[in-house]
N, C-alpha and C positions, 0 to 999 in steps of 0.2 A: 670360143674362138674358132673361126673357120678359115681354112686355107685351101687353095687349089693345088692338086698334085701336078707337077710339071710333066710327068711321064704319061699319066692317064687322063688328066684333065678333070678328074673327079674331085668333088669337094670333101675335104676331111675336116671333121669336127673335133676340137680339143676341149675338154672340160675338166673341172676339178670337182670331186665329190668330197663331202665331209659328213661326219656324224655329229650332230649338235644336240644339246640338252639344256633344259632350264629347270630351275626350282620353281614350282607352281603350287598354288593353294586355291581351293575352291572359293574362298571368300575374298580373294584379291585378284583384281584385273592385272596388276603388275606381275612381271616375272623377273627372275634373276638368272640371266644367261650364264652358262658355264663355258669354259674354253672348249672349242670344237676339236674333234679328232679327224685328221685328214685320212681319206681312203685313197691310198695310192700305192703303187708297187715301189718298194724300196730297193736300193742297190744291193745286189747279191741274191735277191729273191727270184725263184723260178716261176712262182705262181702270182697271178694278179691278186691284189688285196680285195677284200669284200667287207660288207657291213658287219658280218658276224665277227670277223677278226678285229675290226675296229672297235666293236662293242666290248670285246674282251680286254683290249688295251685301255678302253675308256674306264671300265670298272676298276682296273688296277690303279690307274692314275687318280681316279676319284677317291679311292681309299687312301692313297698316298697323300693327296692334297688336303683331304678333310677326314682324318682318321677318327674323329670323335662324333661326327654327325651321323645320325641314324636315318638314312634315306629310305624312302619307299619308291622302288623303281616302277615307273608307270609307262607302259609302252603299248604299241599297236599290235595288230594281229600277226605280224611277221616274227615277233619275239618269243612266243611261248613254245620253245623247243628245249629238249633235254639238256644239251650242252650249255645253253645260255642260262637256264634256271639253275644248273649246278654252279655256274660262275657267280650268279647272284647270291646263292646260299653260301658259297665259299667266303664271300666278303661279309656275310652276316647281315645282308640287307633284306628288307621285306619287299614284296612285289604285288602289284595289281596289273594284270596283263589281259588285253583283249583277246578273246577267242571267237572264231567264226565256224559255223557248221561245215563249210566247204573245206576248211583247212584242218579241222579236228573232228573228223567223222567218228572215230572210235570214242572220243570223249563224249560227244553229244548222243551217240547211240547208247552209251553206258548210262547217261542221265535219263534218257527216255525209258530204258528198261527198268531203272530204279523207280521212275515215276509210275509205271504200270503196277509195280509192287507196293506202291504207297510209301516209298522210302524218301521221297522228295518233299520238302516242306514248301508249301505254297501259301501266300497270303497277300493281302492288299490293304491299303489305308489311304484316306484322303489327306491331302496336304493342307495343314491348317494355315500356313503362311501364304499359300497360293491357291485360292479357292478355284474350284473347277478342274483341278489336277488330281488324278488318282494314281498312286504308285502300286505296281504289281511286281512281286518278287517270287522267284523259286530258287531254293538253295539246296546244295548237297555237298557235304564235306567228305574228305578222304576218297577222292576220285582218282583213278590212274590217268596219267597224262595222255598216253597213247599206247597202242598195241606193243610197240617195241620197247617202251620204257614204263612198264606197269609198276616198277619199283618206286617211281617218282609219284607221290601222292599230292594232289592239289585240292583246293576247296573251290567249288564252282558256285557262281550265282548269276542269274539271268534277271533282266529288268525290263519292264515296259512302262512308259509314261503315257497315260491316257488323258486326253483333254475332253471334258464334257462339252465345252463350247464348240469344239470342232467335231465332236463325236467320232474321234479316231485316235489311234496310237500315234503320238508325235515323236516318240523316241524309243528305240529298242537296242539293247546291247547285252553282251555276255562277257564275263571276266573269270579268270582264275586267280587265286591269291593264296598266300601262305597263312593269312589270318584265318582263324576259325570264324566262319560266317554264322551269325545268329540273327534272330529277329530284331534284337535291339541294337545291332551295329551295321546291318546291311545297308541302311540309307546312308550312313557315313561313308561306307566303303564305295557305294555307288557314286557319291559326289566326288570322292577321291579318284575313281576311275574316269569320270567324265572330265575332270580337270586336265586330263592329258591333252584335250583339244587346245588348251592355252599354249602348248608348245608349238602347235602349228599356227593357230590364229593370232595369238599375241606376240609370238616370237618371230617365226619365219615369215609370216605374212607381213608383219611390220617391217622387218628387215628388207623385204623385197619391194614393198609398195609405199612405204611411208618416208622415203627420202634417204634411206641408208645405202641403197644401190647394191644390195647383195648379189643380184644376178647380172649386174652390169659388167661388160667385158673391159676390164682395165689392162688386159694382157697377162698371159701366164708367166712371163719372165723366164729366165734360164734356170733358176733354182727355186727360190722361196718367195718370189714377188707376190703371187696370187694368195698364198697362205698368209703373208704379212698383211695384205689388204683385208682379208677376211677377219683375222684376229683384231685388227684395228677397228673394223666396223662393229664387231661384237663388244669390244671395250667401250666404244662410244655409246652403244645401245645400253650397256650396263650402267654407265654413268647417268644416262637419261632416265632409266628405270628407277635408280636410287633417288634421283631428284623427284620423280613422279610420286614416289612413296613418301618422301620425307620433306620436300621443299614446297611450302605454300606459295611462294613467289612463282616458282615454275608452273605449278598447277593453275594458278590464276592467269598467268600469261598464256598458257596453252588453251585454257577455256575461252579466253577472249578472242584468240586467233581462230580457233575452231578445228584445226587439224595439225598433226605433227608436221606434215609436209610443208604447209604454209608457214609454220613456226620456224622451221629450218631456213626457209627462204628469207624471212625477215632477219634472222640472226646473221646469216651470211651477208646480207645487204649492209647491216650496221657494222659488221666486223670489217668489211672492206672499205667502207665510206667514211667512217669516223674513228677517232681515237677513243678506244674504250679500255678502261682500266681493269674490268672484270666482267665475268658473265652476269653477275648481279646487276651491273649497270646496263647491260644489254637488255636483260629481261624487264627492268624497270622502264627503260626507254620504250619498249614495245607495249608494256602494260599501261603506263600513264601518259605516254606521248612525250615529245620534246620539241624545243625550238630549232627550226632549221635555218641556218645562216648561209650566206654566200660563201663559196669556197675561196680560200686565200691562195692566189696564184703565186707560185714560187719564183717564176721568172717571166717577165713580160718582154717579148721580143718585137712588139709592134712599133 
């Protein structure tokens, strides 16, 4: 939301930040969104809120809401810091976290020195399910996280995907994890690490561009209006993802229409124009078609 300051004439931007998460799996396109955590300064706080504090609250609530689920925390390159890893370990979760040379120089220098000494295991193999792809790995367990927190030991693995067809590396990434990395499990861990992209592509990209209007300015409201809109959008997305996973009628209707955005337009059109007893009736009307009659005029003043 943007407003002009009456005194200076400058444009002031107001926005709401949140920390979101989804349950993802390498073998499924669908995601299960979890309740977001708002990043905002609360009454009585002297300092602004930040993503790191929101992540701490998120882990606490995650454990409270799902005490028996054994999550693997899968995050980007901003997350592998000592306080956050300690929070993950406190809740007894596993983790696979992206690391980058620019952000973790000590870690990568340690791996390079170990590689010179022959302590790093390196190997490659061709993908039997995807011909023309070769997987390259190097792994090193029990590595200090950084210079300031050498007591925190992590397991490091780096991955390159090489395409023979393109004669080039098509993907490269590095992760740290609390799982002991071995030759027989590194491919599984790599697929788990790469599944993090579903949080961005299948969750937030869908919420922004597939008709849910996550970034649309509905107004911040005086208290919790914007938060209520966000939670409602995530709930709607959750229902649709469950249908996409479990409902053949929904999947068939979506496939016929071609896109989520077009499907929502058709659903809204039927919802406003016809008496529909259920969502099942709406999906069947879109999938199989229906007879269109003339509208019955309630009052004729001519």
